[in-house]
C-alpha positions as CSV (number, residue, x, y, z in Angstrom):
1,M,-8.5,-17.7,-18.7
2,V,-9.6,-14.0,-19.0
3,D,-13.3,-13.1,-18.7
4,R,-14.8,-10.4,-20.9
5,E,-11.5,-9.1,-22.1
6,R,-11.5,-6.0,-24.3
7,R,-9.2,-3.2,-25.0
8,P,-10.1,0.0,-23.0
9,D,-12.1,2.5,-25.0
10,P,-10.3,2.7,-28.4
11,V,-11.2,5.6,-30.6
12,E,-9.2,4.4,-33.7
13,P,-9.2,0.9,-35.2
14,M,-6.5,-1.4,-33.9
15,A,-3.4,-1.6,-36.0
16,R,-0.4,-4.0,-35.8
17,A,3.0,-2.5,-35.7
18,V,6.7,-3.4,-35.1
19,V,8.0,-1.3,-32.2
20,R,11.4,-0.8,-30.7
21,I,11.2,-0.3,-26.9
22,D,13.5,2.5,-25.7
23,R,12.8,2.7,-22.0
24,L,10.6,1.6,-19.1
25,G,8.1,4.3,-18.1
26,R,5.2,4.8,-15.7
27,A,3.8,1.6,-14.2
28,G,6.6,-0.5,-15.7
29,M,5.3,-0.1,-19.2
30,G,7.8,-0.3,-22.2
31,I,7.9,3.0,-24.1
32,G,8.7,3.0,-27.8
33,T,8.1,5.0,-31.0
34,L,6.0,4.2,-34.0
35,G,7.1,4.8,-37.5
36,D,5.1,8.1,-37.6
37,G,7.0,9.4,-34.6
38,R,4.2,8.8,-32.0
39,T,5.1,7.4,-28.6
40,V,3.4,4.1,-27.6
41,A,3.3,2.3,-24.3
42,V,3.3,-1.5,-24.3
43,P,3.0,-3.4,-21.0
44,K,5.4,-6.3,-20.3
45,T,8.1,-5.2,-22.7
46,L,11.7,-4.2,-22.0
47,P,14.2,-1.6,-23.3
48,G,16.2,-2.7,-26.3
49,E,13.5,-5.1,-27.5
50,E,11.9,-5.2,-30.9
51,I,8.3,-6.3,-30.6
52,E,5.2,-6.8,-32.6
53,A,2.2,-5.2,-31.0
54,D,-1.5,-4.4,-31.6
55,T,-1.8,-0.6,-31.1
56,W,-4.7,1.8,-30.7
57,V,-5.5,5.3,-29.5
58,D,-7.5,5.7,-26.3
59,R,-10.0,8.4,-25.5
60,R,-7.3,10.6,-24.0
61,G,-5.3,10.6,-27.2
62,R,-2.6,8.2,-26.0
63,V,-1.3,5.4,-28.1
64,R,-1.4,2.1,-26.3
65,G,-0.3,-1.3,-27.3
66,R,-0.7,-5.0,-26.5
67,L,2.3,-7.3,-26.9
68,V,1.8,-9.9,-29.7
69,R,5.3,-11.4,-29.8
70,V,8.9,-10.5,-29.0
71,L,11.0,-10.3,-32.2
72,R,14.3,-9.6,-30.4
73,A,14.5,-10.0,-26.6
74,A,16.4,-7.9,-24.2
75,A,19.3,-9.5,-22.2
76,G,17.4,-9.0,-19.0
77,R,14.2,-10.9,-20.1
78,V,13.5,-14.0,-18.1
79,P,10.6,-16.5,-18.1
80,A,7.8,-15.3,-15.8
81,P,7.4,-17.5,-12.8
82,C,3.6,-17.2,-13.1
83,E,1.7,-18.8,-15.9
84,H,-0.9,-16.0,-15.7
85,F,1.6,-13.1,-16.0
86,A,0.8,-12.3,-19.7
87,A,-2.9,-11.7,-19.0
88,C,-2.9,-10.7,-15.3
89,G,-2.7,-7.1,-14.2
90,G,-1.3,-7.7,-10.7
91,C,2.4,-7.8,-11.7
92,Q,4.3,-5.7,-14.2
93,L,7.9,-6.9,-14.0
94,Q,8.0,-10.7,-13.7
95,H,9.6,-10.8,-17.1
96,L,12.6,-8.8,-15.9
97,A,15.5,-10.4,-14.0
98,Y,15.3,-9.4,-10.3
99,P,18.6,-7.4,-10.2
100,E,17.4,-5.4,-13.2
101,Q,14.0,-4.8,-11.4
102,L,15.9,-3.2,-8.6
103,A,18.1,-1.1,-10.9
104,H,15.0,0.1,-12.8
105,K,13.2,1.1,-9.6
106,R,16.1,3.1,-8.4
107,A,16.5,4.8,-11.8
108,V,12.8,5.9,-11.7
109,L,13.3,7.3,-8.2
110,V,16.4,9.2,-9.2
111,R,14.6,10.6,-12.3
112,H,11.8,12.0,-10.1
113,L,14.1,13.4,-7.5
114,A,16.3,15.0,-10.1
115,R,13.5,17.4,-10.9
116,T,13.9,18.8,-7.5
117,L,17.5,18.2,-6.6
118,G,19.2,18.2,-10.0
119,P,22.3,16.1,-10.6
120,E,22.9,15.6,-6.8
121,A,19.9,13.2,-6.7
122,E,22.1,10.4,-8.1
123,A,24.5,10.5,-5.2
124,L,21.7,10.8,-2.5
125,V,19.8,7.7,-3.6
126,A,21.1,4.4,-2.2
127,A,20.8,1.0,-3.9
128,V,17.3,-0.5,-3.4
129,E,17.1,-2.8,-0.4
130,P,16.1,-6.2,-2.0
131,A,13.2,-8.3,-0.8
132,P,14.3,-11.5,1.0
133,R,11.6,-13.3,-1.0
134,V,10.5,-12.2,-4.5
135,L,7.5,-14.6,-4.4
136,G,5.3,-15.8,-1.6
137,Y,5.5,-12.5,0.4
138,R,2.1,-10.9,0.3
139,N,0.2,-11.3,3.6
140,R,-2.9,-9.6,2.3
141,N,-4.6,-10.3,-1.1
142,L,-7.8,-9.2,-2.8
143,F,-9.5,-11.6,-5.2
144,R,-12.3,-10.4,-7.4
145,L,-15.5,-12.5,-7.8
146,A,-17.3,-13.0,-11.1
147,E,-19.8,-15.7,-12.0
148,G,-18.8,-17.7,-8.9
149,R,-15.0,-17.6,-9.7
150,L,-12.2,-15.8,-8.0
151,G,-9.4,-14.0,-9.8
152,L,-7.4,-10.9,-10.3
153,G,-7.9,-7.9,-12.6
154,A,-6.8,-8.4,-16.2
155,A,-3.8,-6.4,-17.6
156,T,-6.2,-4.8,-20.1
157,G,-8.1,-3.1,-17.3
158,Q,-11.2,-5.0,-18.2
159,G,-12.5,-8.3,-16.8
160,M,-10.4,-10.6,-14.7
161,V,-8.0,-13.6,-14.8
162,G,-9.6,-16.6,-13.1
163,L,-7.3,-18.0,-10.4
164,E,-7.5,-19.0,-6.8
165,E,-3.8,-18.7,-5.9
166,C,-1.2,-16.0,-6.7
167,P,2.5,-16.8,-6.5
168,L,3.1,-13.5,-4.7
169,A,0.8,-14.6,-1.8
170,V,2.1,-16.2,1.4
171,A,1.7,-19.9,1.8
172,G,-1.8,-20.9,2.9
173,T,-3.6,-18.2,1.0
174,G,-4.7,-20.6,-1.7
175,D,-6.2,-23.0,0.8
176,L,-8.5,-20.2,2.0
177,T,-9.6,-19.1,-1.5
178,A,-10.2,-22.7,-2.5
179,A,-12.5,-23.2,0.5
180,V,-14.5,-20.0,-0.4
181,T,-14.8,-21.2,-4.1
182,E,-16.1,-24.6,-3.0
183,W,-18.6,-22.9,-0.7
184,L,-19.8,-20.6,-3.5
185,A,-20.4,-23.6,-5.7
186,A,-22.3,-25.5,-3.0
187,E,-24.0,-24.0,0.1
188,G,-23.2,-20.4,-0.8
189,R,-24.6,-20.2,-4.3
190,S,-27.1,-17.5,-3.3
191,W,-24.2,-15.3,-2.2
192,R,-22.5,-15.2,-5.6
193,P,-24.5,-12.2,-6.9
194,R,-24.1,-10.4,-3.5
195,L,-20.3,-10.4,-3.4
196,R,-17.8,-8.2,-5.1
197,G,-14.7,-10.0,-3.9
198,V,-12.8,-11.7,-1.1
199,L,-10.0,-10.2,1.0
200,V,-7.6,-12.8,2.5
201,R,-5.1,-12.1,5.2
202,V,-2.5,-14.6,6.5
203,Q,-0.3,-13.5,9.4
204,E,1.9,-16.2,10.9
205,R,-0.6,-18.8,12.1
206,A,-3.5,-16.3,12.2
207,R,-5.9,-16.1,9.2
208,M,-8.7,-13.9,8.2
209,V,-11.2,-13.9,5.3
210,T,-13.5,-10.9,4.6
211,L,-16.4,-11.2,2.1
212,L,-16.9,-7.9,0.3
213,A,-20.5,-7.2,-0.3
214,R,-21.9,-5.3,-3.3
215,V,-23.4,-2.6,-1.1
216,A,-22.2,0.7,0.3
217,G,-21.4,1.0,4.0
218,G,-24.0,2.8,5.9
219,S,-26.7,2.3,3.3
220,P,-30.1,0.8,4.0
221,R,-29.1,-2.2,1.9
222,W,-26.1,-2.8,4.0
223,G,-28.2,-2.8,7.1
224,E,-30.7,-5.2,5.5
225,L,-27.9,-7.6,4.5
226,V,-26.4,-7.7,8.0
227,A,-29.9,-8.3,9.4
228,E,-30.4,-11.1,6.8
229,C,-27.2,-12.8,8.0
230,G,-29.0,-13.5,11.2
231,S,-32.0,-15.3,9.6
232,E,-32.3,-19.0,9.9
233,P,-31.4,-19.9,6.2
234,E,-28.4,-17.6,6.1
235,R,-27.1,-18.7,9.4
236,G,-26.9,-22.2,8.1
237,R,-25.2,-21.1,4.9
238,L,-22.6,-19.0,6.7
239,A,-22.1,-21.8,9.2
240,A,-21.2,-24.1,6.3
241,L,-18.5,-21.6,5.2
242,A,-17.2,-21.3,8.8
243,A,-16.9,-25.1,8.9
244,R,-14.8,-25.0,5.7
245,L,-12.6,-22.3,7.4
246,P,-12.0,-23.6,10.9
247,E,-10.3,-21.2,13.3
248,V,-10.4,-18.5,10.6
249,S,-11.6,-15.0,11.5
250,L,-14.5,-14.5,9.1
251,H,-16.1,-11.1,8.3
252,L,-18.5,-9.4,5.9
253,A,-17.6,-5.9,4.8
254,A,-19.2,-3.2,2.6
255,G,-17.5,-2.7,-0.8
256,G,-20.1,-1.1,-2.9
257,D,-18.0,1.6,-4.5
258,G,-15.9,-0.9,-6.4
259,T,-12.8,-0.4,-4.3
260,V,-11.4,-2.2,-1.2
261,L,-11.1,0.1,1.8
262,V,-8.2,-1.1,3.9
263,A,-9.3,1.1,6.7
264,G,-12.6,2.5,7.7
265,G,-16.0,1.3,6.4
266,D,-18.6,-1.0,7.8
267,S,-18.1,-4.6,8.6
268,A,-19.8,-7.4,10.5
269,H,-18.1,-10.3,12.3
270,L,-19.5,-13.7,11.1
271,A,-17.4,-16.4,12.8
272,G,-14.1,-17.4,14.3
273,P,-11.9,-14.9,16.3
274,E,-13.0,-11.3,16.0
275,R,-9.5,-10.1,15.5
276,I,-6.1,-11.6,14.8
277,S,-2.6,-10.6,16.0
278,A,0.6,-10.3,14.1
279,Q,4.3,-9.7,14.9
280,L,6.1,-7.2,12.7
281,G,9.6,-7.0,14.0
282,L,9.4,-5.2,17.3
283,A,5.7,-4.4,16.9
284,R,2.8,-6.5,18.0
285,L,-0.4,-5.7,16.0
286,S,-4.1,-6.3,16.5
287,L,-5.9,-6.5,13.2
288,G,-9.5,-6.4,12.2
289,P,-11.1,-6.8,8.7
290,R,-10.3,-3.2,7.7
291,S,-6.9,-2.8,9.3
292,F,-3.9,-1.6,7.3
293,V,-0.6,-3.3,7.6
294,Q,2.2,-3.4,4.9
295,V,1.8,-6.5,2.7
296,N,5.5,-7.6,3.0
297,T,6.2,-8.4,6.6
298,E,10.0,-9.0,6.3
299,V,10.7,-5.8,4.3
300,S,8.5,-3.7,6.6
301,D,10.5,-4.8,9.6
302,R,13.7,-3.7,7.9
303,L,12.1,-0.4,6.8
304,Y,10.9,0.5,10.3
305,T,14.2,-0.5,11.8
306,A,15.9,1.9,9.2
307,V,13.6,4.7,10.2
308,A,14.3,4.2,13.9
309,E,18.0,4.1,13.3
310,A,17.9,7.3,11.2
311,L,16.1,9.2,13.9
312,A,18.3,7.7,16.7
313,P,15.9,9.0,19.5
314,M,17.2,9.6,23.0
315,P,15.2,8.4,26.0
316,Q,14.1,12.0,26.7
317,D,12.8,12.5,23.1
318,V,9.1,12.5,22.1
319,V,9.0,11.6,18.5
320,L,6.1,13.1,16.5
321,D,4.7,10.2,14.4
322,L,2.3,11.6,11.8
323,F,0.0,9.3,9.7
324,C,0.8,6.5,12.3
325,G,-1.8,4.1,10.9
326,S,-2.0,0.8,12.9
327,G,1.0,1.9,15.0
328,A,3.8,-0.4,13.8
329,L,6.4,2.4,13.4
330,A,5.4,4.0,16.7
331,Q,6.0,0.7,18.5
332,H,9.4,0.4,16.9
333,L,10.3,3.8,18.2
334,A,8.9,3.2,21.6
335,A,10.9,-0.1,21.8
336,R,14.0,2.0,21.6
337,G,13.0,3.9,24.7
338,A,11.6,7.1,23.2
339,G,8.2,8.5,23.8
340,V,6.0,8.8,20.8
341,Y,3.1,11.2,20.0
342,A,1.3,9.3,17.2
343,V,-1.4,11.0,15.0
344,D,-3.8,9.7,12.5
345,M,-7.2,10.9,11.2
346,D,-8.7,7.4,11.1
347,H,-10.3,6.5,14.4
348,R,-10.4,2.8,13.4
349,A,-6.7,2.7,12.7
350,L,-6.0,4.3,16.1
351,A,-8.3,1.6,17.7
352,D,-6.1,-1.0,16.1
353,A,-3.0,0.9,17.2
354,R,-4.1,1.1,20.8
355,A,-5.0,-2.6,20.9
356,G,-1.6,-3.5,19.4
357,A,0.2,-1.4,22.0
358,V,-1.7,-3.3,24.8
359,L,-0.5,-6.6,23.3
360,A,3.0,-5.3,23.1
361,G,2.9,-4.0,26.7
362,T,4.1,-0.5,25.8
363,D,2.8,2.7,27.5
364,R,5.3,5.1,25.8
365,I,2.9,6.1,23.0
366,E,0.2,8.7,23.2
367,W,-2.4,8.3,20.4
368,R,-4.3,11.3,18.9
369,A,-7.0,11.4,16.3
370,G,-7.1,14.3,13.8
371,R,-5.6,15.7,10.7
372,A,-1.8,16.0,10.8
373,E,-1.8,19.6,9.9
374,T,-4.4,20.5,12.5
375,I,-2.7,18.6,15.3
376,A,0.7,20.1,14.4
377,R,-0.8,23.6,14.6
378,R,-2.4,22.8,18.0
379,L,0.9,21.3,19.3
380,W,2.7,24.6,18.4
381,Q,-0.1,26.7,20.0
382,A,0.3,24.6,23.2
383,G,4.0,25.2,23.3
384,R,5.0,21.7,22.4
385,R,8.2,21.2,20.5
386,H,9.5,18.0,18.9
387,R,13.1,17.5,17.8
388,L,12.3,14.4,15.8
389,A,9.4,13.5,13.5
390,T,8.3,11.0,10.9
391,V,5.6,11.3,8.3
392,N,4.2,8.4,6.4
393,P,1.4,9.9,4.3
394,P,-0.9,8.1,1.8
395,R,0.0,8.0,-1.9
396,S,-1.2,11.5,-2.4
397,G,1.6,12.8,-0.2
398,M,1.5,15.4,2.6
399,P,-1.4,17.9,2.8
400,R,-0.4,21.3,1.6
401,D,-0.8,23.0,5.1
402,L,1.4,20.5,7.0
403,P,5.0,21.3,6.0
404,P,5.3,24.8,7.4
405,W,4.4,23.6,10.9
406,L,7.4,21.2,11.0
407,P,10.2,23.8,11.4
408,R,7.9,25.8,13.7
409,L,7.7,22.7,16.0
410,G,11.5,22.6,16.1
411,V,11.7,19.4,14.0
412,A,15.5,19.2,13.3
413,R,15.4,15.6,12.0
414,L,12.6,14.3,9.8
415,V,12.1,10.9,8.2
416,Y,9.6,10.8,5.3
417,V,8.3,7.3,4.4
418,S,6.8,7.4,0.9
419,C,5.1,4.9,-1.4
420,S,5.0,7.3,-4.4
421,P,8.2,8.8,-5.8
422,P,6.4,11.5,-7.8
423,T,4.6,12.9,-4.7
424,L,7.8,12.4,-2.6
425,A,9.7,14.6,-5.1
426,R,7.0,17.3,-4.9
427,D,7.0,17.3,-1.1
428,L,10.8,17.4,-0.9
429,A,10.7,20.5,-3.0
430,V,8.5,22.2,-0.5
431,L,10.5,21.0,2.5
432,R,13.7,22.3,0.8
433,E,12.2,25.7,0.6
434,L,11.5,25.5,4.4
435,G,15.2,24.8,5.1
436,Y,15.3,21.0,5.2
437,R,18.2,19.2,3.5
438,L,17.9,15.7,2.1
439,E,20.7,13.5,3.6
440,R,19.8,10.3,1.8
441,C,17.0,8.2,0.3
442,V,16.9,4.5,0.9
443,P,14.4,2.6,-1.3
444,F,12.9,-0.7,-0.1
445,D,11.5,-3.3,-2.5
446,Q,8.3,-3.8,-0.6
447,F,6.5,-5.1,-3.7
448,A,8.7,-7.4,-5.7
449,Q,7.6,-8.2,-9.3
450,T,5.7,-4.9,-9.5
451,Y,6.6,-1.3,-10.3
452,H,5.8,-0.1,-6.8
453,L,8.5,1.2,-4.4
454,E,8.7,2.3,-0.8
455,V,11.2,5.0,0.1
456,V,12.7,6.3,3.3
457,A,13.9,9.9,2.9
458,V,16.1,11.3,5.8
459,L,16.1,15.1,6.1
460,A,17.8,17.5,8.5
461,H,17.2,21.1,9.4
462,E,20.2,22.9,10.9
463,Q,18.2,25.8,12.3
464,P,14.5,25.1,12.7
465,A,12.5,28.2,13.5
466,A,11.7,27.0,17.0
467,R,15.2,25.9,18.0
468,M,15.6,28.5,20.7
469,R,12.3,27.5,22.3
470,S,12.8,23.8,21.9
471,V,12.4,22.0,25.2
472,V,11.6,18.4,26.2
473,M,8.0,18.4,27.1
474,P,6.1,15.7,29.1
475,W,5.1,13.2,26.5
476,R,1.6,13.0,27.9
477,A,1.0,16.7,27.7
478,N,-2.7,17.5,27.1
479,V,-3.3,18.6,23.6
480,P,-6.9,19.2,22.3
481,Q,-8.1,16.4,20.2
482,E,-9.7,17.1,16.8
483,S,-13.2,15.8,16.4
484,G,-14.8,14.4,13.3
485,A,-11.8,12.6,11.9
486,S,-12.5,10.4,8.9
487,A,-10.7,7.5,7.2
488,R,-7.1,8.3,6.2
489,G,-6.1,8.8,2.6
C-alpha cells in the first residue's frame, strides 16, 4: 500500500502513450521516444519492450512516465521476487534477470569510462563480480515512519510503501522492525510524531536499532528530547521497547534534515550494548549508531581482498589509505604485513576504526584525522613518500586539490574504489593527465537488484615525480594533524 502517492510536480496534464523502450539509462530507467520525438524515461521497463505509460513533463522540462502495462515484454524480463517492487523505490532492476543486470551495469561503466579512455575502455573493464546472494544481503536498512507505520520510499518520489520487511535485508531484520511497530502501536504511541524513521543493523549475531528523531543534532530541541528520555514516564516507555528488543543495541539519533547520516551527528544510547562488533573478512569492526560499513558483507570482503592483491604490499611498505572510514580496508592491508597510514576527515569514523583495530589486535595502522588533500600536502612537506596508495572517496569523488599530490608523494601504484561511475570517469581523466595509466577496472555487484555499482580501478605511474626521493619512512613518523575535521562526504 502506498501512502500519499502523487506524481512529482507535473507542469502539463498527464497523457497516456504507447512507448518503445530503446535502452536503460540513469538509475536503471527505461528510455524511449514518444511519437513527437521527445525522449521519455519510464522506471521498471526494459530495452526492446513496447509499453503503455502515463506521461507528464516535470518542472525541469523532462518527460517522465509511469508504467501502466507491458504490451510486449523483453526476453530478459522476469517476475520480481518482491510483491512491492512496482510501487517501491528501493530497487530498480528486480524485473531484469540477474545475468542481464550484471551485463547492464558493466555497459554503463564502460559508457562512462569511454568518455575519458575512448574505445580502450571496453578491454579495460572486467566482467562484474556477482553477488553470492541477490536477496537477503543488506546488513543495514532504513525504514521510514509515517502514521505509526514503517516502510520504504515510493518509486514516485512521494510518500512511502508500507512494509516491515524487505527481501534485500539480511535475516532477522523483519523481527526487529516488527517489534518496533508493535511498540509504536502500544507503549510508544507518544513517540510516533517524534520519529522520522528507524535504522536497523544486523551483523552476524549482533543487532542494533536506532530511532531517528525529527530534530536536528545540536539544536535545543535535541537536547530537550535527550533530557526527556530520562524522565520517569519516558524511561518506562523506552524500557518497554528494550524489553521487546532483548540484547539489542538501542539508540536515539538526530535526523532532522530528512536524511540519514551514516557517520557523524548526535546520538544517545538508550539500552543494550553501547556498540556492536562485526567481522568483515580479515577486519574486525566496532560499530556505533552512526558507523559506516558497506551493506553487503560478502561482496565487501571480496572487494577489499581484490584491493590488497592489486597493491601487493611488501612488509616494508606503508600504504597511504585515504578516506579510510571505519578502517576495514586498512585492516585488510595490515593483515598482509604492511604498515598503513589511514586518513579520514570524520573523527567519529576514526574512533570506530581505532576501536576495531584494538579488537583485531593490529598495531600496524596509524590513524590521522583531516582532509585528504591537506594531509597529503603535509606528508610531502615532511619528506614522506608512499609507493602505494588507495582512495575510497564519497560519491562526489576526489576533491579537486588531491590528485596533484599523489605523484609528488611518489605513488607508483594507486587503487581507486568508487561507488559512482560518472565521478570515477571524471577523476580518471585528471589522473591520466598526471601520468597515471589505468590497468584495469573490476566492478563488484555490491547492491544486487539496484542500479548501483562499486568499482575497483587499478592505476600505475611509471615515473612518479618523487621517484628519486622515494624512501621507506618509519610508518609512525610524526605528521601534523589537521584540526577541525568534520563529517566525511
